[in-house]
C-alpha positions, 0 to 999 in steps of 0.5 A, spaced: 147 813 685 145 819 689 139 822 691 135 827 687 133 833 691 126 832 689 127 825 692 129 827 698 124 832 699 119 827 698 122 822 703 122 828 708 115 830 707 113 822 708 117 822 714 113 828 717 106 825 715 108 819 718 110 822 724 104 826 725 099 821 723 102 814 726 107 816 731 102 819 736 097 813 736 103 808 737 106 812 742 100 813 746 097 806 746 102 801 742 107 797 744 114 800 746 120 802 742 124 795 743 118 791 741 116 795 735 124 794 733 123 786 734 117 786 730 120 790 725 126 785 725 122 779 725 118 782 719 124 783 715 126 776 716 119 773 714 120 777 708 126 774 706 124 767 707 118 769 702 122 772 697 127 766 697 121 761 697 118 765 691 125 765 687 125 757 689 118 756 686 119 760 680 125 755 678 120 749 679 
């Protein structure tokens, strides 16, 4: 599987908009980079737990 040119352009555009709109406010007032990284890891873990619970619930 490979990324299409259009898909890569869309991702690049999204990253540019995110950087322009979100990053400055997070850098100026938000938590530090290490804290954000820790929070992102926690959210990924929780998401995995919810996915697992949803699969288990579907078998009941």
